C-alpha positions in Angstrom: 167.3 41.5 150.8 167.0 41.0 154.8 165.7 37.7 155.7 164.6 36.6 159.4 163.9 32.8 159.6 162.4 31.6 162.9 164.1 33.6 165.7 163.4 32.9 168.8 164.9 34.3 172.2 164.8 34.1 176.1 165.5 35.8 179.2 165.9 34.5 182.2 163.5 31.8 180.9 161.3 33.8 179.5 160.7 34.0 176.1 160.5 37.2 174.4 160.7 36.0 170.1 159.0 33.2 169.4 159.9 31.9 165.7 160.1 35.5 164.0 160.4 35.0 160.4 159.5 38.2 157.9 161.9 40.0 155.1 162.7 43.4 154.2 162.5 43.9 150.4 165.1 45.9 148.9 163.7 49.6 148.4 160.7 49.5 150.3 159.7 50.8 153.6 158.6 48.3 156.1 157.1 49.3 159.2 157.4 47.3 162.5 154.6 47.6 164.6 153.4 46.3 168.3 152.9 47.3 171.9 156.1 48.0 174.3 157.3 44.1 175.0 156.3 42.7 171.5 160.1 42.2 170.8 160.7 45.1 168.2 163.8 46.1 169.9 165.4 42.4 170.6 164.4 41.6 166.7 166.4 44.3 165.5 169.3 44.2 168.2 169.6 40.6 166.9 169.2 42.0 162.9 172.4 43.9 164.0 174.3 41.1 165.7 174.1 43.1 169.2 172.3 40.1 170.8 172.6 36.3 169.3 169.4 34.3 168.9 168.7 31.1 170.6 167.6 29.7 167.9 166.6 30.7 163.8 168.8 32.9 161.2 169.5 36.7 159.7 170.0 36.7 156.5 171.3 39.4 154.1 171.2 38.7 150.9 170.6 34.8 150.9 173.8 34.2 153.1 173.8 34.4 156.8 174.7 37.7 158.1 178.0 37.8 159.6 180.0 40.6 161.0 181.3 41.8 157.5 177.7 42.3 156.1 177.0 44.3 159.5 179.2 46.5 158.9 177.1 48.2 156.5 174.2 48.1 157.7 172.7 51.4 159.1 171.5 51.4 162.8 169.5 54.1 164.9 168.8 53.0 168.5 165.4 53.7 170.8 168.4 54.6 173.0 170.2 57.9 171.7 174.0 57.6 172.0 175.6 60.8 170.5 178.2 62.9 172.5 176.2 65.7 174.0 179.7 68.2 174.0 180.5 67.6 170.5 179.1 69.2 167.5 176.9 67.5 164.5 179.6 67.8 162.0 182.1 66.2 163.7 180.4 63.7 165.4 179.3 62.7 162.0 182.8 62.7 160.5 184.2 60.9 163.7 181.4 57.9 163.0 182.2 58.1 158.8 185.7 57.2 159.6 185.1 54.4 162.0 183.3 53.2 159.0 186.5 53.8 156.7 185.4 56.8 155.2 187.8 58.9 154.1 188.8 62.2 156.0 187.9 64.7 152.9 185.0 62.3 152.1 183.5 61.9 155.4 183.3 65.7 156.0 181.6 66.3 152.8 178.7 63.8 153.4 178.6 64.9 156.6 177.9 68.5 155.6 175.4 67.7 152.8 173.6 65.4 155.0 173.2 68.3 157.7 172.3 70.6 155.3 169.4 67.9 154.2 168.3 67.8 157.3 168.0 71.6 157.8 171.0 71.8 160.1 173.2 73.6 158.1 173.7 76.2 160.0 174.1 74.4 163.3 176.4 72.2 162.3 178.8 73.2 164.5 177.1 73.9 167.7 177.3 71.5 171.0 174.7 68.7 170.7 173.3 69.5 173.7 172.1 73.2 172.6 170.0 71.7 169.8 166.4 70.5 170.6 165.6 66.9 170.8 163.9 67.1 167.5 167.2 68.2 165.7 169.3 65.6 168.0 167.1 62.9 166.1 167.9 64.7 162.9 171.1 64.3 163.6 170.7 60.4 165.2 169.4 60.0 161.4 172.3 61.2 159.7 174.7 58.9 161.9 172.8 56.3 160.8 173.3 57.2 157.2 176.8 58.8 157.0 178.6 55.4 155.6 175.9 54.9 152.7 174.5 52.0 154.4 173.2 49.0 152.7 170.1 48.6 155.2 168.5 51.2 157.7 167.4 49.3 160.5 165.8 52.5 162.6 164.0 52.2 165.6 161.0 54.6 167.2 163.0 57.3 164.3 159.8 59.5 164.7 159.1 59.7 168.3 158.9 63.1 169.7 159.1 64.9 166.3 156.8 67.9 165.1 155.4 67.3 161.9 157.6 69.4 160.3 160.6 67.3 161.1 158.7 64.2 160.3 158.3 64.9 156.6 162.0 66.1 156.0 162.6 62.2 157.7 160.1 60.8 155.7 162.2 62.2 152.8 165.1 61.3 153.8 164.5 57.7 153.9 162.0 57.6 151.0 165.3 58.5 149.0 167.1 56.0 150.8 164.6 53.5 149.8 164.5 54.9 146.2 168.5 53.8 145.9 167.4 50.2 146.5 167.9 50.5 150.4 165.8 47.8 152.6 164.5 49.9 155.2 162.9 48.5 158.8 161.6 51.0 161.4 159.1 50.5 164.1 157.2 53.3 165.6 154.0 53.3 167.7 152.5 56.1 165.2 149.7 54.2 163.3 148.4 56.4 161.2 151.9 57.6 160.0 152.9 54.2 159.4 149.9 53.5 157.2 150.7 57.0 155.3 154.2 56.1 154.6 154.8 52.4 154.4 154.9 49.8 151.6 154.9 46.9 153.6 154.0 46.2 157.6 154.8 43.9 160.1 152.7 43.2 163.5 154.5 41.5 166.2 152.2 40.2 169.4 153.3 38.3 172.0 156.7 37.2 170.7 155.5 36.2 167.2 154.1 38.1 164.2 150.4 38.2 163.9 149.9 39.5 160.8 152.1 41.0 157.7 151.9 42.2 154.0 151.4 45.2 152.3 149.3 47.9 153.7 146.6 47.9 151.2 146.5 43.7 151.6 146.1 44.0 155.2 143.3 46.3 155.1 141.7 45.1 152.1 142.2 41.0 153.8 140.1 42.3 157.2 138.0 44.4 155.6 135.2 41.5 156.2 131.8 42.2 154.7 130.9 45.7 156.3 129.1 48.5 154.4 128.4 52.2 154.6 124.8 52.9 153.0 123.6 56.4 152.7 120.1 56.5 151.7 117.3 58.9 150.7 114.9 57.9 153.3 115.4 57.1 157.0 118.1 54.1 157.1 116.0 52.3 160.5 114.2 49.9 157.9 117.4 47.7 157.8 117.1 46.6 161.5 114.3 44.3 159.7 116.7 42.8 156.9 116.9 38.8 157.8 120.7 38.2 158.1 121.6 41.5 158.2 123.4 43.5 161.4 123.2 46.3 161.5 126.1 47.9 163.7 124.8 51.9 163.4 121.9 53.7 161.9 121.9 57.8 162.1 119.2 59.0 159.9 119.4 58.1 156.1 123.2 56.5 157.1 123.5 53.2 158.2 126.7 50.9 158.8 125.7 47.3 158.5 127.4 43.9 158.6 126.6 40.9 155.8 127.1 37.0 156.8 129.3 37.4 153.2 130.8 39.9 150.7 129.0 37.8 148.1 125.3 39.6 149.2 126.2 43.3 148.8 123.9 43.1 145.5 121.5 41.4 146.9 121.0 44.2 149.6 121.8 47.0 147.3 119.1 45.9 145.2 116.3 46.0 148.3 118.0 49.2 148.9 117.0 50.8 145.7 113.8 49.0 145.7 112.9 51.0 148.6 114.0 54.2 147.4 117.3 56.3 146.8 120.8 55.1 147.4 123.3 58.1 147.7 126.1 55.7 149.0 126.7 52.2 148.7 130.3 51.4 149.8 132.5 48.9 151.5 134.4 50.0 154.8 137.6 49.3 154.7 139.4 49.4 158.1 142.2 51.8 159.4 145.5 50.2 160.2 144.5 51.3 163.8 141.4 49.3 163.6 143.4 46.1 162.5 145.6 46.4 164.9 143.4 46.5 167.7 142.3 43.1 166.2 145.5 41.5 166.1 147.3 42.7 168.8 144.8 41.6 171.6 
């Protein structure tokens, strides 16, 4: 397990990270979400040892993450760093050899990864001749080539088409299924909501929300309900203590002062006539993000 404990960092007197603390569990995909400048990339660089924190600690399996531990981490930076004149196969073999993988095994693993990523027919073409999406696939393969014990990916889905996103997601899920903790940042909140097990939201250099996607959605659901009635729902405006957020004919969106009042509202509605739907409205991740990252 990866643990961040009170990580702080300043640049030129400006506090960029202020006590960042969270963990990334083995075998789980953890989304790392925040606006530009929220501190995501700085946090990732500290995890990898590219930057040092001013205070706080990065721990791997309960011990301070040192250089030896970080040699076995896999990292995909937001700024791509592959060699445009080399072909994908040779680049991956080169990177695997830097991690101590034998020559024959490095070539086998590189070819296998490129096949999985749909680049089998392009593995000997120069990288610069590939589309940006395919170059992105090679960059992910570079993070995976040495069988990392932890994956840290900075915006791995940026600029990718839906098919490539599905391919990338399958690769990450396979890694997680093998017990690898996976941390990745993304601005695509619908994608994060769909594929993540856990979520960390940062704003202003600190963690403002964390937990499973389901936990966060239900914790912040409040007492908002949707009703579909058999008659016009305008009468709800006259119910004491009820805030009517929207009415459209027989449909209404309302907010109760407390969730425990839901049965009372339902009983009142049923006394008036047919109730076709009475459901609690659970917010989407995008709504939660807007609320906590203001």
